[in-house]
C-alpha positions as CSV (number, residue, x, y, z in Angstrom):
1,M,2.0,-1.8,-5.8
2,K,4.1,-1.9,-8.9
3,N,7.1,-2.8,-6.7
4,L,5.6,-6.2,-5.9
5,R,8.4,-8.7,-5.9
6,L,8.1,-11.3,-8.7
7,F,9.9,-14.5,-8.8
8,M,10.7,-16.0,-12.3
9,T,11.4,-19.7,-11.8
10,T,11.6,-20.8,-15.4
11,A,15.1,-21.8,-16.5
12,F,16.3,-21.4,-20.1
13,V,15.4,-24.5,-22.1
14,V,18.3,-26.3,-23.8
15,L,17.1,-29.1,-26.0
16,L,19.6,-31.9,-25.4
17,L,20.3,-34.0,-28.5
18,T,19.5,-37.6,-27.6
19,S,20.1,-40.4,-30.0
20,D,16.4,-40.5,-30.8
21,A,16.4,-36.8,-31.5
22,L,19.4,-37.0,-33.7
23,A,17.9,-39.9,-35.6
24,K,15.0,-37.7,-36.7
25,L,17.3,-35.1,-38.3
26,P,18.5,-35.3,-41.9
27,P,22.1,-36.6,-42.3
28,E,24.0,-33.3,-42.7
29,G,22.0,-31.6,-40.0
30,R,22.5,-34.5,-37.6
31,Q,26.3,-34.3,-38.0
32,V,26.4,-30.5,-37.6
33,L,24.2,-30.5,-34.5
34,H,26.2,-33.3,-32.9
35,R,29.5,-31.3,-33.4
36,A,27.7,-28.1,-32.2
37,Q,26.5,-29.8,-29.1
38,M,30.0,-30.9,-28.3
39,L,31.2,-27.3,-28.7
40,I,28.5,-26.0,-26.5
41,N,29.4,-28.6,-23.9
42,D,32.9,-27.2,-24.0
43,K,31.4,-23.6,-23.7
44,L,32.6,-22.7,-27.1
45,Y,29.3,-21.0,-27.9
46,T,30.5,-18.6,-30.6
47,D,32.1,-21.5,-32.5
48,A,28.9,-23.5,-32.2
49,A,26.9,-20.6,-33.6
50,T,29.3,-20.1,-36.5
51,L,29.1,-23.8,-37.3
52,I,25.3,-23.9,-37.4
53,T,24.9,-20.7,-39.2
54,G,27.3,-21.9,-42.0
55,Y,25.2,-25.1,-42.3
56,M,21.9,-23.1,-42.5
57,N,23.4,-20.9,-45.2
58,T,24.6,-23.7,-47.5
59,T,22.4,-26.8,-46.9
60,Q,19.8,-28.1,-49.3
61,E,18.1,-29.9,-46.4
62,A,15.0,-28.8,-44.7
63,I,16.1,-27.0,-41.6
64,H,14.7,-28.8,-38.6
65,A,13.2,-27.0,-35.5
66,Q,16.0,-28.3,-33.4
67,V,18.5,-26.4,-35.5
68,Y,16.9,-23.1,-34.5
69,V,16.7,-24.2,-30.8
70,I,20.4,-25.1,-30.6
71,L,21.6,-22.0,-32.6
72,G,19.5,-19.7,-30.4
73,N,20.9,-21.4,-27.3
74,A,24.5,-20.9,-28.5
75,L,23.9,-17.2,-29.2
76,Y,22.1,-16.8,-25.9
77,Q,24.9,-18.5,-24.0
78,S,27.5,-16.3,-25.8
79,G,25.6,-13.2,-24.4
80,N,24.1,-12.2,-27.8
81,K,20.5,-12.3,-26.6
82,N,19.2,-9.9,-29.3
83,K,20.4,-12.3,-32.1
84,A,19.2,-15.3,-30.2
85,I,15.7,-14.0,-30.1
86,L,15.7,-13.3,-33.8
87,I,16.6,-16.9,-34.4
88,F,13.9,-18.2,-32.0
89,Q,11.3,-16.0,-33.8
90,K,12.5,-17.2,-37.2
91,G,12.2,-20.7,-36.0
92,L,8.7,-20.0,-34.7
93,N,7.7,-18.7,-38.1
94,A,8.6,-22.0,-39.6
95,Y,7.4,-24.1,-36.6
96,P,4.7,-22.1,-34.8
97,D,3.7,-25.1,-32.7
98,N,7.1,-25.9,-31.3
99,E,7.0,-25.6,-27.5
100,F,10.8,-25.2,-27.0
101,L,11.1,-22.3,-29.5
102,S,8.0,-20.6,-27.9
103,L,9.3,-21.0,-24.3
104,N,12.9,-19.9,-25.1
105,T,11.4,-16.9,-27.0
106,A,9.4,-16.0,-23.9
107,I,12.3,-16.3,-21.5
108,T,14.7,-14.3,-23.7
109,M,12.1,-11.5,-24.2
110,H,11.7,-11.4,-20.4
111,E,15.4,-11.0,-19.9
112,L,15.5,-8.2,-22.5
113,Q,12.7,-6.5,-20.5
114,R,10.2,-6.9,-23.3
115,Y,7.7,-8.0,-20.7
116,A,4.4,-7.6,-22.4
117,E,5.6,-9.7,-25.4
118,A,7.1,-12.3,-23.0
119,G,3.7,-12.6,-21.4
120,G,2.1,-13.4,-24.7
121,M,4.8,-16.0,-25.5
122,F,4.5,-17.7,-22.0
123,E,0.7,-17.9,-22.6
124,K,1.3,-19.4,-26.1
125,T,3.6,-22.0,-24.5
126,Y,1.0,-22.8,-22.0
127,V,-1.4,-23.6,-24.9
128,L,1.3,-25.8,-26.6
129,R,2.3,-27.7,-23.6
130,K,0.0,-30.6,-22.7
131,T,1.2,-31.4,-19.1
132,D,2.7,-29.6,-16.1
133,R,1.5,-26.2,-17.4
134,S,0.5,-24.2,-14.3
135,D,3.9,-22.5,-13.8
136,L,3.6,-21.1,-17.4
137,L,0.5,-19.2,-16.5
138,Y,2.2,-17.7,-13.5
139,Q,5.1,-16.7,-15.7
140,A,2.7,-15.1,-18.1
141,G,0.9,-13.3,-15.4
142,S,4.2,-12.0,-13.9
143,A,5.5,-10.8,-17.3
144,Y,2.2,-9.1,-18.2
145,Y,2.3,-7.4,-14.8
146,L,5.8,-6.1,-15.3
147,G,4.8,-5.0,-18.8
148,E,1.9,-3.0,-17.2
149,K,-0.7,-5.2,-19.0
150,Y,-2.7,-5.6,-15.9
151,L,-5.9,-6.8,-17.4
152,D,-4.0,-9.6,-19.2
153,S,-2.1,-10.4,-16.0
154,A,-5.3,-10.6,-14.0
155,R,-7.0,-12.7,-16.7
156,V,-4.3,-15.4,-16.9
157,L,-3.8,-15.5,-13.1
158,Q,-7.5,-15.9,-12.4
159,L,-7.4,-18.8,-14.9
160,L,-4.5,-20.3,-13.1
161,L,-6.2,-20.0,-9.7
162,S,-9.4,-21.5,-11.1
163,Q,-7.4,-24.6,-12.2
164,S,-5.5,-25.1,-9.0
165,P,-7.1,-26.8,-5.9
166,R,-4.2,-25.6,-3.7
167,P,-2.7,-22.5,-5.3
168,H,0.6,-21.0,-4.2
169,K,0.4,-17.8,-2.1
170,D,2.6,-16.0,-4.6
171,W,0.0,-16.7,-7.3
172,I,-2.8,-15.3,-5.2
173,R,-0.8,-12.2,-4.2
174,L,0.2,-11.4,-7.7
175,A,-3.4,-11.8,-8.9
176,I,-4.6,-9.4,-6.2
177,H,-2.2,-6.7,-7.2
178,A,-3.0,-7.3,-10.9
179,L,-6.7,-6.8,-10.2
180,L,-5.9,-3.6,-8.2
181,E,-3.8,-2.1,-10.9
182,A,-6.5,-3.0,-13.5
183,G,-9.0,-1.1,-11.4
184,Q,-11.1,-4.2,-10.5
185,L,-11.3,-3.3,-6.8
186,A,-14.4,-5.4,-6.0
187,K,-12.7,-8.6,-7.4
188,A,-9.5,-7.7,-5.6
189,K,-11.3,-7.3,-2.3
190,K,-13.0,-10.6,-2.7
191,M,-9.7,-12.3,-3.5
192,V,-8.0,-10.7,-0.5
193,L,-10.8,-12.0,1.8
194,N,-10.4,-15.4,0.4
195,Y,-6.6,-15.2,0.8
196,L,-6.9,-14.1,4.4
197,S,-9.3,-16.9,5.2
198,V,-6.4,-19.4,4.5
199,S,-3.5,-17.1,5.5
200,P,-4.8,-15.0,8.4
201,E,-1.3,-14.4,9.7
202,D,-0.4,-12.1,6.8
203,A,-0.5,-8.7,8.4
204,E,0.3,-6.8,5.2
205,Y,-2.8,-8.1,3.5
206,W,-5.0,-7.1,6.4
207,K,-3.6,-3.6,5.9
208,L,-4.4,-3.9,2.2
209,L,-7.9,-5.0,3.0
210,A,-8.3,-2.0,5.2
211,K,-7.2,0.2,2.3
212,L,-9.8,-1.4,0.0
213,H,-12.5,-0.9,2.6
214,L,-11.5,2.8,2.9
215,E,-11.8,3.3,-0.9
216,S,-15.3,1.9,-0.7
217,E,-16.0,4.2,2.4
218,E,-16.5,1.2,4.6
219,Y,-15.0,2.7,7.6
220,P,-15.9,0.3,10.4
221,E,-14.7,-2.6,8.2
222,A,-11.5,-0.8,7.5
223,A,-10.9,-0.2,11.2
224,G,-11.6,-3.8,12.0
225,A,-9.1,-5.0,9.4
226,L,-6.4,-2.7,10.8
227,E,-7.1,-3.9,14.3
228,V,-6.5,-7.5,13.2
229,G,-3.4,-6.6,11.2
230,Y,-1.9,-4.6,14.1
231,S,-2.5,-7.6,16.4
232,L,0.0,-9.6,14.3
233,F,3.0,-7.2,14.8
234,T,4.0,-4.2,16.7
235,P,2.5,-1.2,14.8
236,S,4.4,2.1,14.6
237,R,3.1,5.3,16.1
238,Q,2.1,6.4,12.6
239,D,0.1,3.2,12.1
240,L,-1.8,3.8,15.4
241,E,-2.4,7.5,14.7
242,R,-3.9,6.5,11.3
243,L,-6.2,4.1,13.0
244,A,-7.2,6.7,15.6
245,S,-8.0,9.2,12.8
246,L,-10.3,6.6,11.4
247,Y,-12.1,6.2,14.7
248,K,-12.4,10.0,15.1
249,Y,-13.9,10.1,11.6
250,Q,-16.5,7.5,12.7
251,Q,-17.2,9.6,15.8
252,A,-15.9,7.0,18.1
253,P,-13.6,9.1,20.3
254,L,-13.2,6.5,23.1
255,M,-11.8,4.0,20.5
256,A,-9.5,6.8,19.3
257,V,-8.4,7.4,22.9
258,T,-7.5,3.7,23.4
259,T,-5.6,3.6,20.2
260,L,-3.6,6.8,20.9
261,Q,-2.8,5.7,24.4
262,R,-1.1,2.6,22.8
263,A,0.7,5.0,20.4
264,Y,1.9,7.5,23.0
265,G,2.6,5.2,26.0
266,A,2.8,6.2,29.6
267,S,4.6,9.5,29.0
268,P,2.8,11.4,26.2
269,E,4.2,14.7,24.9
270,H,2.3,17.9,25.7
271,E,0.3,18.0,22.5
272,E,-0.4,14.3,22.6
273,M,-1.7,14.6,26.1
274,L,-4.0,17.5,25.0
275,T,-5.3,15.5,22.1
276,I,-6.3,12.6,24.3
277,A,-7.9,14.9,26.8
278,A,-9.9,16.6,24.1
279,L,-11.2,13.3,22.8
280,L,-12.3,12.2,26.3
281,A,-14.1,15.5,26.7
282,S,-15.8,15.1,23.3
283,A,-17.1,11.8,24.5
284,G,-18.6,13.5,27.6
285,R,-15.9,12.1,29.9
286,I,-14.9,15.6,31.3
287,Q,-13.7,14.4,34.7
288,Q,-11.7,11.6,33.1
289,A,-10.1,14.1,30.8
290,I,-9.2,16.3,33.8
291,D,-7.8,13.4,35.7
292,Y,-5.7,12.4,32.6
293,L,-4.3,15.9,32.5
294,D,-3.5,15.8,36.2
295,R,-1.6,12.5,35.8
296,H,0.4,13.5,32.8
297,S,1.0,17.3,32.8
298,R,4.5,18.4,33.7
299,E,4.9,21.4,36.0
300,G,1.4,22.6,35.4
301,S,1.8,22.7,31.6
302,A,-1.8,21.7,31.0
303,Q,-3.5,24.0,33.5
304,L,-5.1,26.2,30.9
305,S,-6.6,23.1,29.2
306,K,-7.8,21.8,32.5
307,G,-9.5,25.2,33.2
308,K,-11.2,25.0,29.8
309,L,-12.5,21.5,30.6
310,L,-13.8,22.7,34.0
311,Y,-15.5,25.6,32.2
312,Q,-17.0,23.1,29.7
313,S,-18.4,21.1,32.5
314,R,-19.9,24.3,34.0
315,Q,-17.6,24.2,37.1
316,F,-17.1,27.9,36.8
317,D,-15.7,28.5,40.3
318,K,-13.0,25.9,39.9
319,S,-12.1,27.0,36.4
320,E,-11.8,30.6,37.5
321,V,-9.2,29.6,40.1
322,I,-7.1,28.1,37.4
323,F,-7.5,30.9,35.0
324,R,-6.4,33.5,37.6
325,K,-3.3,31.5,38.3
326,E,-2.5,31.7,34.5
327,L,-2.7,35.6,34.5
328,N,1.1,35.8,35.1
329,S,2.0,33.4,32.3
330,D,2.1,33.5,28.6
331,N,-1.5,32.3,28.7
332,A,-2.8,35.5,30.2
333,P,-4.8,36.7,27.2
334,E,-6.6,33.3,26.9
335,A,-7.1,33.3,30.7
336,H,-8.7,36.8,30.5
337,F,-11.1,35.6,27.8
338,F,-12.3,32.6,29.8
339,L,-12.6,34.7,32.9
340,A,-14.9,36.9,30.9
341,L,-16.9,33.9,29.9
342,C,-17.2,32.7,33.4
343,A,-18.4,36.1,34.6
344,W,-20.9,36.1,31.7
345,E,-22.3,32.8,32.9
346,R,-22.8,34.3,36.4
347,K,-24.3,37.4,34.7
348,D,-21.6,39.6,36.3
349,W,-21.5,42.0,33.4
350,K,-19.1,44.4,35.1
351,Q,-16.5,41.7,35.6
352,A,-17.0,40.3,32.1
353,K,-16.4,43.8,30.6
354,Q,-13.2,44.3,32.7
355,E,-11.8,41.0,31.5
356,L,-12.7,41.7,27.8
357,N,-11.2,45.2,27.9
358,K,-7.9,43.7,28.8
359,I,-7.7,41.9,25.4
360,I,-9.9,44.1,23.3
361,G,-6.8,45.5,21.5
362,L,-5.5,42.0,20.5
363,R,-6.2,41.1,16.9
364,K,-6.4,37.4,17.7
365,Y,-9.4,38.0,20.0
366,Q,-11.3,40.7,18.1
367,S,-13.6,38.3,16.3
368,K,-14.1,36.2,19.4
369,I,-15.2,39.1,21.7
370,E,-17.0,41.3,19.2
371,G,-20.4,39.8,19.9
372,Y,-19.9,39.9,23.7
373,V,-18.8,43.5,23.6
374,G,-21.8,44.5,21.5
375,V,-24.2,42.9,23.9
376,L,-22.5,44.6,26.9
377,K,-22.9,48.0,25.1
378,D,-26.6,47.3,24.5
379,L,-27.1,46.4,28.1
380,E,-25.4,49.7,29.3
381,L,-27.6,51.7,26.8
382,A,-30.7,50.0,28.1
383,R,-29.7,50.8,31.7
384,E,-29.1,54.4,30.9
385,E,-32.4,54.7,29.1
386,A,-34.1,53.1,32.1
387,R,-32.6,55.7,34.5
388,E,-33.9,58.5,32.3
């Protein structure tokens, strides 16, 4: 979430020297700043900075706050932002309540990627400014966020939202991500819900809500949020598979089937087809699973799976027909195993033994057939003892 797009809207403040502003300056300072302003208007920023610096180094007058603002601006415009910020900070030491020095310090710090410090200065400017202040809190929250001061970001953004009857979406979104990064998941979830109540068309935030529900192990709510989100755009196969996994975890196989059928379409691949059939079977829909395999299997590729489903539904005669057809394929070992199981169900111990003997040397099946072979040996021993 740290790649959240942030929009800085504050422009650098240039304090224009009006006649009233000049009249408040001492005589020498008034003349110097008037000349400096003309140089700045002509984009001669270095010359303006040199002029003002010379004045500051020689004057006996008290240096006015506007001198620091104009000098900092000249340095900033000349590309020397590091010197500009030193001037703004020096001015702030002398005039800590000057709004323009505070704001320009904040903006220059932000451009120098000193984000956490910029956040503090934007917040200070918010305190100093008496009207039209809301954007300053957003700038403070944005800067704190970029500086990884997430608690501070969340704090100022929540203050901003509490003061705004109709907050901008960008403010809410940034507040949500600040709360998440600060680990305040419950507050973030509540804010997401409030946001979606007024912006239900924002699919990304339905997905975010689902993630928050998952982190709280609220699986039905997570699935519901994803369903709403996916109704607003065409979800990818990966999106739908993720939702299906959630349904499987909730032991809702039929919901998983519906979701995967959306993902795989009318022509599922072999493994996809088997997955859907297995889910149908797990829901007790054996015949539906068999029908699904019949519709979608290519050249009998799913016959072994179909036989297993028939075996699972205790249709042993039908399943044996399929397994015998598989004896000439690569599936022969598995077919022998299930033929043995079918014979076992009929208590045809001789046939069961014959089928098991055909795979007894295969390592893959040793653990599967060990118990059956042991029982058959016990039965033979019992019969021999009975004959004696």
